[in-house]
KOLGU-4560 file (N, C-alpha, C; in nm, 3 decimals, padded with zeros to 5 digits):
<recs>
<n_xx: 13.592 n_yy: 05.035 n_zz: 04.103 ca_xx: 13.503 ca_yy: 05.130 ca_zz: 04.165 c_xx: 13.384 c_yy: 05.161 c_zz: 04.074 mol: A seq: 1 type: MET>
<n_xx: 13.412 n_yy: 05.185 n_zz: 03.946 ca_xx: 13.303 ca_yy: 05.218 ca_zz: 03.854 c_xx: 13.204 c_yy: 05.102 c_zz: 03.843 mol: A seq: 2 type: ARG>
<n_xx: 13.256 n_yy: 04.980 n_zz: 03.846 ca_xx: 13.169 ca_yy: 04.863 ca_zz: 03.839 c_xx: 13.078 c_yy: 04.853 c_zz: 03.961 mol: A seq: 3 type: GLY>
<n_xx: 13.131 n_yy: 04.882 n_zz: 04.077 ca_xx: 13.050 ca_yy: 04.880 ca_zz: 04.200 c_xx: 12.942 c_yy: 04.986 c_zz: 04.192 mol: A seq: 4 type: ILE>
<n_xx: 12.978 n_yy: 05.106 n_zz: 04.149 ca_xx: 12.880 ca_yy: 05.214 ca_zz: 04.136 c_xx: 12.772 c_yy: 05.178 c_zz: 04.035 mol: A seq: 5 type: LEU>
<n_xx: 12.811 n_yy: 05.121 n_zz: 03.923 ca_xx: 12.714 ca_yy: 05.082 ca_zz: 03.821 c_xx: 12.621 c_yy: 04.973 c_zz: 03.874 mol: A seq: 6 type: ALA>
<n_xx: 12.677 n_yy: 04.875 n_zz: 03.942 ca_xx: 12.597 ca_yy: 04.766 ca_zz: 03.999 c_xx: 12.493 c_yy: 04.818 c_zz: 04.098 mol: A seq: 7 type: HIS>
<n_xx: 12.528 n_yy: 04.921 n_zz: 04.172 ca_xx: 12.437 ca_yy: 04.979 ca_zz: 04.271 c_xx: 12.348 c_yy: 05.089 c_zz: 04.213 mol: A seq: 8 type: ARG>
<n_xx: 12.360 n_yy: 05.114 n_zz: 04.084 ca_xx: 12.277 ca_yy: 05.214 ca_zz: 04.019 c_xx: 12.316 c_yy: 05.357 c_zz: 04.054 mol: A seq: 9 type: GLY>
<n_xx: 12.441 n_yy: 05.377 n_zz: 04.095 ca_xx: 12.484 ca_yy: 05.510 ca_zz: 04.137 c_xx: 12.583 c_yy: 05.574 c_zz: 04.041 mol: A seq: 10 type: ALA>
<n_xx: 12.618 n_yy: 05.508 n_zz: 03.934 ca_xx: 12.719 ca_yy: 05.561 ca_zz: 03.843 c_xx: 12.678 c_yy: 05.694 c_zz: 03.782 mol: A seq: 11 type: ALA>
<n_xx: 12.550 n_yy: 05.712 n_zz: 03.754 ca_xx: 12.504 ca_yy: 05.836 ca_zz: 03.692 c_xx: 12.495 c_yy: 05.951 c_zz: 03.790 mol: A seq: 12 type: ASP>
<n_xx: 12.516 n_yy: 05.926 n_zz: 03.919 ca_xx: 12.508 ca_yy: 06.031 ca_zz: 04.019 c_xx: 12.638 c_yy: 06.109 c_zz: 04.031 mol: A seq: 13 type: LEU>
<n_xx: 12.745 n_yy: 06.056 n_zz: 03.975 ca_xx: 12.876 ca_yy: 06.118 ca_zz: 03.988 c_xx: 12.925 c_yy: 06.166 c_zz: 03.853 mol: A seq: 14 type: LEU>
<n_xx: 12.981 n_yy: 06.284 n_zz: 03.852 ca_xx: 13.036 ca_yy: 06.339 ca_zz: 03.729 c_xx: 13.172 c_yy: 06.278 c_zz: 03.697 mol: A seq: 15 type: GLU>
<n_xx: 13.246 n_yy: 06.242 n_zz: 03.802 ca_xx: 13.382 ca_yy: 06.194 ca_zz: 03.783 c_xx: 13.420 c_yy: 06.098 c_zz: 03.894 mol: A seq: 16 type: LEU>
<n_xx: 13.490 n_yy: 05.994 n_zz: 03.857 ca_xx: 13.548 ca_yy: 05.900 ca_zz: 03.953 c_xx: 13.694 c_yy: 05.882 c_zz: 03.915 mol: A seq: 17 type: VAL>
<n_xx: 13.783 n_yy: 05.903 n_zz: 04.013 ca_xx: 13.925 ca_yy: 05.879 ca_zz: 03.992 c_xx: 13.961 c_yy: 05.758 c_zz: 04.076 mol: A seq: 18 type: VAL>
<n_xx: 13.997 n_yy: 05.650 n_zz: 04.011 ca_xx: 14.030 ca_yy: 05.527 ca_zz: 04.081 c_xx: 14.178 c_yy: 05.514 c_zz: 04.109 mol: A seq: 19 type: GLY>
<n_xx: 14.211 n_yy: 05.424 n_zz: 04.198 ca_xx: 14.349 ca_yy: 05.400 ca_zz: 04.234 c_xx: 14.435 c_yy: 05.354 c_zz: 04.118 mol: A seq: 20 type: GLY>
<n_xx: 14.369 n_yy: 05.299 n_zz: 04.015 ca_xx: 14.443 ca_yy: 05.255 ca_zz: 03.898 c_xx: 14.488 c_yy: 05.370 c_zz: 03.808 mol: A seq: 21 type: ASP>
<n_xx: 14.444 n_yy: 05.492 n_zz: 03.840 ca_xx: 14.478 ca_yy: 05.609 ca_zz: 03.759 c_xx: 14.588 c_yy: 05.695 c_zz: 03.821 mol: A seq: 22 type: GLU>
<n_xx: 14.635 n_yy: 05.656 n_zz: 03.939 ca_xx: 14.738 ca_yy: 05.734 ca_zz: 04.007 c_xx: 14.855 c_yy: 05.645 c_zz: 04.046 mol: A seq: 23 type: VAL>
<n_xx: 14.969 n_yy: 05.706 n_zz: 04.062 ca_xx: 15.089 ca_yy: 05.632 ca_zz: 04.104 c_xx: 15.105 c_yy: 05.632 c_zz: 04.254 mol: A seq: 24 type: SER>
<n_xx: 15.049 n_yy: 05.735 n_zz: 04.319 ca_xx: 15.067 ca_yy: 05.752 ca_zz: 04.463 c_xx: 14.932 c_yy: 05.754 c_zz: 04.534 mol: A seq: 25 type: ASN>
<n_xx: 14.922 n_yy: 05.682 n_zz: 04.642 ca_xx: 14.796 ca_yy: 05.679 ca_zz: 04.717 c_xx: 14.796 c_yy: 05.788 c_zz: 04.825 mol: A seq: 26 type: SER>
<n_xx: 14.677 n_yy: 05.812 n_zz: 04.880 ca_xx: 14.664 ca_yy: 05.913 ca_zz: 04.986 c_xx: 14.755 c_yy: 05.876 c_zz: 05.102 mol: A seq: 27 type: LYS>
<n_xx: 14.815 n_yy: 05.975 n_zz: 05.163 ca_xx: 14.780 ca_yy: 06.117 ca_zz: 05.164 c_xx: 14.840 c_yy: 06.199 c_zz: 05.050 mol: A seq: 28 type: PRO>
<n_xx: 14.910 n_yy: 06.137 n_zz: 04.956 ca_xx: 14.955 ca_yy: 06.211 ca_zz: 04.840 c_xx: 14.831 c_yy: 06.266 c_zz: 04.769 mol: A seq: 29 type: ASP>
<n_xx: 14.831 n_yy: 06.392 n_zz: 04.731 ca_xx: 14.712 ca_yy: 06.452 ca_zz: 04.671 c_xx: 14.696 c_yy: 06.424 c_zz: 04.521 mol: A seq: 30 type: PRO>
<n_xx: 14.773 n_yy: 06.333 n_zz: 04.465 ca_xx: 14.772 ca_yy: 06.311 ca_zz: 04.321 c_xx: 14.632 c_yy: 06.286 c_zz: 04.266 mol: A seq: 31 type: GLU>
<n_xx: 14.556 n_yy: 06.199 n_zz: 04.329 ca_xx: 14.421 ca_yy: 06.169 ca_zz: 04.281 c_xx: 14.328 c_yy: 06.290 c_zz: 04.290 mol: A seq: 32 type: GLY>
<n_xx: 14.339 n_yy: 06.362 n_zz: 04.398 ca_xx: 14.257 ca_yy: 06.482 ca_zz: 04.417 c_xx: 14.296 c_yy: 06.590 c_zz: 04.315 mol: A seq: 33 type: LEU>
<n_xx: 14.424 n_yy: 06.608 n_zz: 04.293 ca_xx: 14.470 ca_yy: 06.706 ca_zz: 04.194 c_xx: 14.427 c_yy: 06.666 c_zz: 04.053 mol: A seq: 34 type: LEU>
<n_xx: 14.429 n_yy: 06.537 n_zz: 04.023 ca_xx: 14.385 ca_yy: 06.489 ca_zz: 03.893 c_xx: 14.236 c_yy: 06.518 c_zz: 03.874 mol: A seq: 35 type: LEU>
<n_xx: 14.157 n_yy: 06.494 n_zz: 03.977 ca_xx: 14.013 ca_yy: 06.522 ca_zz: 03.970 c_xx: 13.988 c_yy: 06.671 c_zz: 03.949 mol: A seq: 36 type: ALA>
<n_xx: 14.060 n_yy: 06.755 n_zz: 04.023 ca_xx: 14.043 ca_yy: 06.899 ca_zz: 04.007 c_xx: 14.081 c_yy: 06.943 c_zz: 03.866 mol: A seq: 37 type: MET>
<n_xx: 14.188 n_yy: 06.886 n_zz: 03.812 ca_xx: 14.231 ca_yy: 06.919 ca_zz: 03.677 c_xx: 14.123 c_yy: 06.880 c_zz: 03.576 mol: A seq: 38 type: ASP>
<n_xx: 14.071 n_yy: 06.760 n_zz: 03.587 ca_xx: 13.968 ca_yy: 06.713 ca_zz: 03.493 c_xx: 13.840 c_yy: 06.795 c_zz: 03.503 mol: A seq: 39 type: ARG>
<n_xx: 13.808 n_yy: 06.841 n_zz: 03.622 ca_xx: 13.687 ca_yy: 06.922 ca_zz: 03.641 c_xx: 13.713 c_yy: 07.071 c_zz: 03.621 mol: A seq: 40 type: LEU>
<n_xx: 13.840 n_yy: 07.104 n_zz: 03.593 ca_xx: 13.881 ca_yy: 07.244 ca_zz: 03.577 c_xx: 13.839 c_yy: 07.327 c_zz: 03.698 mol: A seq: 41 type: GLU>
<n_xx: 13.866 n_yy: 07.272 n_zz: 03.816 ca_xx: 13.830 ca_yy: 07.337 ca_zz: 03.942 c_xx: 13.955 c_yy: 07.381 c_zz: 04.016 mol: A seq: 42 type: ALA>
<n_xx: 13.952 n_yy: 07.501 n_zz: 04.066 ca_xx: 14.061 ca_yy: 07.553 ca_zz: 04.148 c_xx: 14.046 c_yy: 07.498 c_zz: 04.289 mol: A seq: 43 type: ALA>
<n_xx: 14.155 n_yy: 07.484 n_zz: 04.363 ca_xx: 14.145 ca_yy: 07.434 ca_zz: 04.500 c_xx: 14.044 c_yy: 07.511 c_zz: 04.585 mol: A seq: 44 type: PRO>
<n_xx: 14.033 n_yy: 07.641 n_zz: 04.565 ca_xx: 13.939 ca_yy: 07.721 ca_zz: 04.644 c_xx: 13.793 c_yy: 07.687 c_zz: 04.613 mol: A seq: 45 type: SER>
<n_xx: 13.768 n_yy: 07.616 n_zz: 04.503 ca_xx: 13.633 ca_yy: 07.578 ca_zz: 04.464 c_xx: 13.596 c_yy: 07.438 c_zz: 04.511 mol: A seq: 46 type: GLN>
<n_xx: 13.688 n_yy: 07.369 n_zz: 04.576 ca_xx: 13.670 ca_yy: 07.227 ca_zz: 04.608 c_xx: 13.650 c_yy: 07.206 c_zz: 04.757 mol: A seq: 47 type: VAL>
<n_xx: 13.551 n_yy: 07.124 n_zz: 04.788 ca_xx: 13.532 ca_yy: 07.073 ca_zz: 04.924 c_xx: 13.551 c_yy: 06.923 c_zz: 04.916 mol: A seq: 48 type: LEU>
<n_xx: 13.657 n_yy: 06.874 n_zz: 04.975 ca_xx: 13.686 ca_yy: 06.731 ca_zz: 04.977 c_xx: 13.636 c_yy: 06.676 c_zz: 05.109 mol: A seq: 49 type: TYR>
<n_xx: 13.552 n_yy: 06.575 n_zz: 05.103 ca_xx: 13.495 ca_yy: 06.513 ca_zz: 05.223 c_xx: 13.555 c_yy: 06.374 c_zz: 05.239 mol: A seq: 50 type: CYS>
<n_xx: 13.596 n_yy: 06.343 n_zz: 05.361 ca_xx: 13.656 ca_yy: 06.213 ca_zz: 05.384 c_xx: 13.641 c_yy: 06.169 c_zz: 05.527 mol: A seq: 51 type: GLY>
<n_xx: 13.673 n_yy: 06.042 n_zz: 05.551 ca_xx: 13.654 ca_yy: 05.986 ca_zz: 05.685 c_xx: 13.782 c_yy: 05.937 c_zz: 05.750 mol: A seq: 52 type: ASP>
<n_xx: 13.897 n_yy: 05.975 n_zz: 05.692 ca_xx: 14.024 ca_yy: 05.937 ca_zz: 05.753 c_xx: 14.119 c_yy: 06.057 c_zz: 05.755 mol: A seq: 53 type: THR>
<n_xx: 14.220 n_yy: 06.049 n_zz: 05.839 ca_xx: 14.320 ca_yy: 06.157 ca_zz: 05.841 c_xx: 14.402 c_yy: 06.157 c_zz: 05.712 mol: A seq: 54 type: VAL>
<n_xx: 14.406 n_yy: 06.045 n_zz: 05.642 ca_xx: 14.471 ca_yy: 06.043 ca_zz: 05.511 c_xx: 14.398 c_yy: 06.136 c_zz: 05.415 mol: A seq: 55 type: LEU>
<n_xx: 14.264 n_yy: 06.136 n_zz: 05.423 ca_xx: 14.184 ca_yy: 06.228 ca_zz: 05.342 c_xx: 14.212 c_yy: 06.372 c_zz: 05.381 mol: A seq: 56 type: ASP>
<n_xx: 14.217 n_yy: 06.398 n_zz: 05.511 ca_xx: 14.243 ca_yy: 06.534 ca_zz: 05.561 c_xx: 14.379 c_yy: 06.584 c_zz: 05.514 mol: A seq: 57 type: ALA>
<n_xx: 14.479 n_yy: 06.498 n_zz: 05.520 ca_xx: 14.612 ca_yy: 06.539 ca_zz: 05.478 c_xx: 14.618 c_yy: 06.560 c_zz: 05.326 mol: A seq: 58 type: GLU>
<n_xx: 14.549 n_yy: 06.474 n_zz: 05.251 ca_xx: 14.546 ca_yy: 06.491 ca_zz: 05.106 c_xx: 14.483 c_yy: 06.625 c_zz: 05.070 mol: A seq: 59 type: ALA>
<n_xx: 14.374 n_yy: 06.661 n_zz: 05.136 ca_xx: 14.309 ca_yy: 06.791 ca_zz: 05.111 c_xx: 14.402 c_yy: 06.906 c_zz: 05.147 mol: A seq: 60 type: ALA>
<n_xx: 14.470 n_yy: 06.892 n_zz: 05.259 ca_xx: 14.563 ca_yy: 06.997 ca_zz: 05.303 c_xx: 14.673 c_yy: 07.014 c_zz: 05.199 mol: A seq: 61 type: GLN>
<n_xx: 14.728 n_yy: 06.905 n_zz: 05.152 ca_xx: 14.837 ca_yy: 06.911 ca_zz: 05.055 c_xx: 14.791 c_yy: 06.961 c_zz: 04.918 mol: A seq: 62 type: ARG>
<n_xx: 14.661 n_yy: 06.940 n_zz: 04.887 ca_xx: 14.604 ca_yy: 06.991 ca_zz: 04.762 c_xx: 14.555 c_yy: 07.134 c_zz: 04.777 mol: A seq: 63 type: ALA>
<n_xx: 14.558 n_yy: 07.184 n_zz: 04.900 ca_xx: 14.516 ca_yy: 07.322 ca_zz: 04.932 c_xx: 14.368 c_yy: 07.347 c_zz: 04.904 mol: A seq: 64 type: ARG>
<n_xx: 14.286 n_yy: 07.242 n_zz: 04.925 ca_xx: 14.142 ca_yy: 07.261 ca_zz: 04.909 c_xx: 14.073 c_yy: 07.250 c_zz: 05.045 mol: A seq: 65 type: CYS>
<n_xx: 13.947 n_yy: 07.286 n_zz: 05.048 ca_xx: 13.870 ca_yy: 07.278 ca_zz: 05.172 c_xx: 13.845 c_yy: 07.131 c_zz: 05.206 mol: A seq: 66 type: HIS>
<n_xx: 13.827 n_yy: 07.105 n_zz: 05.336 ca_xx: 13.804 ca_yy: 06.968 ca_zz: 05.381 c_xx: 13.694 c_yy: 06.963 c_zz: 05.486 mol: A seq: 67 type: PHE>
<n_xx: 13.610 n_yy: 06.862 n_zz: 05.474 ca_xx: 13.512 ca_yy: 06.831 ca_zz: 05.578 c_xx: 13.527 c_yy: 06.684 c_zz: 05.613 mol: A seq: 68 type: SER>
<n_xx: 13.541 n_yy: 06.660 n_zz: 05.742 ca_xx: 13.546 ca_yy: 06.521 ca_zz: 05.789 c_xx: 13.403 c_yy: 06.470 c_zz: 05.803 mol: A seq: 69 type: ALA>
<n_xx: 13.386 n_yy: 06.341 n_zz: 05.778 ca_xx: 13.258 ca_yy: 06.273 ca_zz: 05.801 c_xx: 13.290 c_yy: 06.152 c_zz: 05.887 mol: A seq: 70 type: VAL>
<n_xx: 13.227 n_yy: 06.145 n_zz: 06.002 ca_xx: 13.262 ca_yy: 06.042 ca_zz: 06.101 c_xx: 13.186 c_yy: 05.912 c_zz: 06.079 mol: A seq: 71 type: LEU>
<n_xx: 13.179 n_yy: 05.866 n_zz: 05.954 ca_xx: 13.113 ca_yy: 05.738 ca_zz: 05.927 c_xx: 13.213 c_yy: 05.623 c_zz: 05.920 mol: A seq: 72 type: ASN>
<n_xx: 13.339 n_yy: 05.653 n_zz: 05.945 ca_xx: 13.442 ca_yy: 05.549 ca_zz: 05.948 c_xx: 13.481 c_yy: 05.520 c_zz: 06.091 mol: A seq: 73 type: GLY>
<n_xx: 13.604 n_yy: 05.483 n_zz: 06.112 ca_xx: 13.651 ca_yy: 05.450 ca_zz: 06.246 c_xx: 13.734 c_yy: 05.560 c_zz: 06.311 mol: A seq: 74 type: THR>
<n_xx: 13.760 n_yy: 05.669 n_zz: 06.237 ca_xx: 13.842 ca_yy: 05.778 ca_zz: 06.289 c_xx: 13.758 c_yy: 05.870 c_zz: 06.376 mol: A seq: 75 type: THR>
<n_xx: 13.797 n_yy: 05.891 n_zz: 06.501 ca_xx: 13.720 ca_yy: 05.982 ca_zz: 06.588 c_xx: 13.741 c_yy: 06.128 c_zz: 06.548 mol: A seq: 76 type: PRO>
<n_xx: 13.644 n_yy: 06.211 n_zz: 06.579 ca_xx: 13.645 ca_yy: 06.351 ca_zz: 06.541 c_xx: 13.769 c_yy: 06.426 c_zz: 06.586 mol: A seq: 77 type: GLY>
<n_xx: 13.818 n_yy: 06.397 n_zz: 06.706 ca_xx: 13.933 ca_yy: 06.472 ca_zz: 06.757 c_xx: 14.059 c_yy: 06.449 c_zz: 06.673 mol: A seq: 78 type: GLN>
<n_xx: 14.066 n_yy: 06.339 n_zz: 06.600 ca_xx: 14.182 ca_yy: 06.314 ca_zz: 06.517 c_xx: 14.192 c_yy: 06.412 c_zz: 06.400 mol: A seq: 79 type: ASP>
<n_xx: 14.080 n_yy: 06.475 n_zz: 06.365 ca_xx: 14.080 ca_yy: 06.570 ca_zz: 06.254 c_xx: 14.116 c_yy: 06.712 c_zz: 06.297 mol: A seq: 80 type: PHE>
<n_xx: 14.115 n_yy: 06.739 n_zz: 06.425 ca_xx: 14.137 ca_yy: 06.875 ca_zz: 06.474 c_xx: 14.270 c_yy: 06.937 c_zz: 06.433 mol: A seq: 81 type: LEU>
<n_xx: 14.380 n_yy: 06.861 n_zz: 06.423 ca_xx: 14.506 ca_yy: 06.923 ca_zz: 06.379 c_xx: 14.508 c_yy: 06.967 c_zz: 06.233 mol: A seq: 82 type: PRO>
<n_xx: 14.409 n_yy: 06.922 n_zz: 06.155 ca_xx: 14.407 ca_yy: 06.952 ca_zz: 06.011 c_xx: 14.311 c_yy: 07.066 c_zz: 05.982 mol: A seq: 83 type: PHE>
<n_xx: 14.342 n_yy: 07.147 n_zz: 05.880 ca_xx: 14.247 ca_yy: 07.250 ca_zz: 05.840 c_xx: 14.115 c_yy: 07.184 c_zz: 05.796 mol: A seq: 84 type: PRO>
<n_xx: 14.005 n_yy: 07.234 n_zz: 05.845 ca_xx: 13.875 ca_yy: 07.178 ca_zz: 05.808 c_xx: 13.768 c_yy: 07.286 c_zz: 05.821 mol: A seq: 85 type: HIS>
<n_xx: 13.664 n_yy: 07.271 n_zz: 05.743 ca_xx: 13.554 ca_yy: 07.366 ca_zz: 05.750 c_xx: 13.438 c_yy: 07.310 c_zz: 05.830 mol: A seq: 86 type: VAL>
<n_xx: 13.437 n_yy: 07.178 n_zz: 05.848 ca_xx: 13.327 ca_yy: 07.114 ca_zz: 05.920 c_xx: 13.368 c_yy: 06.971 c_zz: 05.956 mol: A seq: 87 type: HIS>
<n_xx: 13.312 n_yy: 06.924 n_zz: 06.065 ca_xx: 13.323 ca_yy: 06.782 ca_zz: 06.102 c_xx: 13.181 c_yy: 06.733 c_zz: 06.123 mol: A seq: 88 type: ILE>
<n_xx: 13.136 n_yy: 06.647 n_zz: 06.034 ca_xx: 12.999 ca_yy: 06.597 ca_zz: 06.037 c_xx: 12.994 c_yy: 06.459 c_zz: 06.101 mol: A seq: 89 type: ALA>
<n_xx: 12.897 n_yy: 06.435 n_zz: 06.189 ca_xx: 12.888 ca_yy: 06.302 ca_zz: 06.250 c_xx: 12.845 c_yy: 06.193 c_zz: 06.152 mol: A seq: 90 type: PRO>
<n_xx: 12.777 n_yy: 06.233 n_zz: 06.043 ca_xx: 12.731 ca_yy: 06.135 ca_zz: 05.944 c_xx: 12.697 c_yy: 06.208 c_zz: 05.814 mol: A seq: 91 type: ASP>
<n_xx: 12.665 n_yy: 06.133 n_zz: 05.711 ca_xx: 12.636 ca_yy: 06.193 ca_zz: 05.580 c_xx: 12.509 c_yy: 06.278 c_zz: 05.579 mol: A seq: 92 type: LEU>
<n_xx: 12.399 n_yy: 06.234 n_zz: 05.646 ca_xx: 12.281 ca_yy: 06.322 ca_zz: 05.648 c_xx: 12.310 c_yy: 06.460 c_zz: 05.709 mol: A seq: 93 type: PRO>
<n_xx: 12.392 n_yy: 06.464 n_zz: 05.813 ca_xx: 12.425 ca_yy: 06.593 ca_zz: 05.874 c_xx: 12.514 c_yy: 06.674 c_zz: 05.783 mol: A seq: 94 type: GLU>
<n_xx: 12.605 n_yy: 06.609 n_zz: 05.710 ca_xx: 12.688 ca_yy: 06.680 ca_zz: 05.613 c_xx: 12.600 c_yy: 06.745 c_zz: 05.508 mol: A seq: 95 type: LEU>
<n_xx: 12.501 n_yy: 06.673 n_zz: 05.457 ca_xx: 12.410 ca_yy: 06.728 ca_zz: 05.357 c_xx: 12.334 c_yy: 06.848 c_zz: 05.414 mol: A seq: 96 type: LEU>
<n_xx: 12.289 n_yy: 06.838 n_zz: 05.537 ca_xx: 12.218 ca_yy: 06.949 ca_zz: 05.602 c_xx: 12.310 c_yy: 07.071 c_zz: 05.611 mol: A seq: 97 type: LYS>
<n_xx: 12.434 n_yy: 07.049 n_zz: 05.651 ca_xx: 12.532 ca_yy: 07.158 ca_zz: 05.662 c_xx: 12.560 c_yy: 07.220 c_zz: 05.525 mol: A seq: 98 type: TRP>
<n_xx: 12.576 n_yy: 07.136 n_zz: 05.423 ca_xx: 12.601 ca_yy: 07.187 ca_zz: 05.288 c_xx: 12.486 c_yy: 07.273 c_zz: 05.239 mol: A seq: 99 type: LEU>
<n_xx: 12.365 n_yy: 07.228 n_zz: 05.263 ca_xx: 12.248 ca_yy: 07.307 ca_zz: 05.221 c_xx: 12.243 c_yy: 07.440 c_zz: 05.294 mol: A seq: 100 type: ARG>
<n_xx: 12.281 n_yy: 07.444 n_zz: 05.419 ca_xx: 12.283 ca_yy: 07.569 ca_zz: 05.495 c_xx: 12.389 c_yy: 07.664 c_zz: 05.440 mol: A seq: 101 type: ALA>
<n_xx: 12.500 n_yy: 07.612 n_zz: 05.387 ca_xx: 12.607 ca_yy: 07.696 ca_zz: 05.333 c_xx: 12.565 c_yy: 07.758 c_zz: 05.201 mol: A seq: 102 type: GLN>
<n_xx: 12.471 n_yy: 07.693 n_zz: 05.133 ca_xx: 12.428 ca_yy: 07.737 ca_zz: 05.001 c_xx: 12.336 c_yy: 07.859 c_zz: 05.009 mol: A seq: 103 type: ASP>
<n_xx: 12.291 n_yy: 07.894 n_zz: 05.126 ca_xx: 12.198 ca_yy: 08.007 ca_zz: 05.142 c_xx: 12.267 c_yy: 08.137 c_zz: 05.143 mol: A seq: 104 type: ARG>
</recs>
Protein backbone atom coordinates (compact mmCIF):
# COMPACT_ATOMS: atom_id res chain seq x y z
CA MET A 1 0.00 0.00 0.00
CA ARG A 2 2.74 2.46 0.93
CA GLY A 3 4.50 1.76 -2.36
CA ILE A 4 1.34 2.49 -4.35
CA LEU A 5 0.82 5.74 -2.45
CA ALA A 6 4.43 6.77 -2.98
CA HIS A 7 4.27 5.92 -6.69
CA ARG A 8 1.18 8.12 -7.06
CA GLY A 9 2.73 10.96 -5.06
CA ALA A 10 0.17 10.64 -2.27
CA ALA A 11 2.29 9.21 0.55
CA ASP A 12 2.85 12.62 2.13
CA LEU A 13 -0.90 13.28 2.26
CA LEU A 14 -1.50 10.66 4.93
CA GLU A 15 -0.28 10.72 8.48
CA LEU A 16 -0.68 6.98 8.95
CA VAL A 17 -1.26 3.86 6.89
CA VAL A 18 -2.07 0.52 8.50
CA GLY A 19 -1.61 -2.29 6.03
CA GLY A 20 -2.93 -5.82 6.08
CA ASP A 21 0.56 -7.04 6.88
CA GLU A 22 0.33 -5.34 10.29
CA VAL A 23 -2.79 -7.13 11.53
CA SER A 24 -3.75 -10.72 12.16
CA ASN A 25 -7.45 -10.28 11.45
CA SER A 26 -9.07 -8.62 8.46
CA LYS A 27 -12.25 -6.55 8.41
CA PRO A 28 -14.85 -6.64 9.79
CA ASP A 29 -12.56 -7.30 12.75
CA PRO A 30 -11.65 -3.81 14.01
CA GLU A 31 -8.01 -4.71 14.72
CA GLY A 32 -6.57 -2.44 12.02
CA LEU A 33 -8.83 0.45 12.96
CA LEU A 34 -8.02 0.04 16.66
CA LEU A 35 -4.30 -0.07 15.85
CA ALA A 36 -4.60 3.17 13.87
CA MET A 37 -6.51 4.85 16.70
CA ASP A 38 -3.87 3.70 19.19
CA ARG A 39 -1.00 5.02 17.06
CA LEU A 40 -2.78 8.35 16.56
CA GLU A 41 -3.78 8.46 20.24
CA ALA A 42 -7.38 9.01 19.15
CA ALA A 43 -10.45 7.98 21.10
CA PRO A 44 -13.27 6.30 19.18
CA SER A 45 -15.43 9.40 19.67
CA GLN A 46 -12.79 11.42 17.77
CA VAL A 47 -12.72 9.13 14.73
CA LEU A 48 -14.76 9.17 11.55
CA TYR A 49 -14.07 6.02 9.56
CA CYS A 50 -15.14 6.25 5.92
CA GLY A 51 -15.61 3.15 3.82
CA ASP A 52 -17.41 1.68 0.85
CA THR A 53 -18.36 -1.78 2.10
CA VAL A 54 -20.47 -3.21 4.90
CA LEU A 55 -17.24 -4.76 6.20
CA ASP A 56 -16.05 -1.19 6.82
CA ALA A 57 -19.35 -0.31 8.50
CA GLU A 58 -19.15 -3.32 10.79
CA ALA A 59 -15.50 -2.64 11.64
CA ALA A 60 -16.41 0.93 12.64
CA GLN A 61 -19.35 -0.33 14.69
CA ARG A 62 -17.15 -2.85 16.49
CA ALA A 63 -14.49 -0.17 17.12
CA ARG A 64 -17.25 2.14 18.43
CA CYS A 65 -16.25 5.01 16.16
CA HIS A 66 -18.31 7.13 13.79
CA PHE A 67 -18.85 5.86 10.25
CA SER A 68 -19.65 7.42 6.90
CA ALA A 69 -20.35 5.30 3.87
CA VAL A 70 -19.05 6.42 0.49
CA LEU A 71 -20.83 4.87 -2.48
CA ASN A 72 -17.82 4.72 -4.80
CA GLY A 73 -17.72 0.93 -4.61
CA THR A 74 -20.31 -1.67 -5.53
CA THR A 75 -22.29 -1.61 -2.27
CA PRO A 76 -25.64 0.20 -2.61
CA GLY A 77 -26.61 2.81 -0.03
CA GLN A 78 -29.46 0.79 1.46
CA ASP A 79 -27.00 -1.90 2.55
CA PHE A 80 -25.52 0.57 5.05
CA LEU A 81 -28.82 1.46 6.71
CA PRO A 82 -28.69 -1.31 9.36
CA PHE A 83 -25.34 0.04 10.60
CA PRO A 84 -24.77 3.13 12.73
CA HIS A 85 -23.66 5.93 10.41
CA VAL A 86 -23.44 9.69 10.41
CA HIS A 87 -23.62 10.12 6.65
CA ILE A 88 -23.92 8.23 3.38
CA ALA A 89 -22.12 10.07 0.60
CA PRO A 90 -22.69 9.26 -3.07
CA ASP A 91 -19.03 10.01 -3.85
CA LEU A 92 -15.84 11.48 -2.39
CA PRO A 93 -16.46 15.09 -3.52
CA GLU A 94 -19.81 15.07 -1.70
CA LEU A 95 -18.18 13.56 1.39
CA LEU A 96 -15.67 16.42 1.39
CA LYS A 97 -18.49 18.95 1.05
CA TRP A 98 -20.33 17.34 3.97
CA LEU A 99 -17.17 17.27 6.10
CA ARG A 100 -16.54 20.96 5.47
CA ALA A 101 -20.13 21.76 6.47
CA GLN A 102 -19.64 19.85 9.76
CA ASP A 103 -16.55 21.91 10.54
CA ARG A 104 -18.59 25.13 10.79
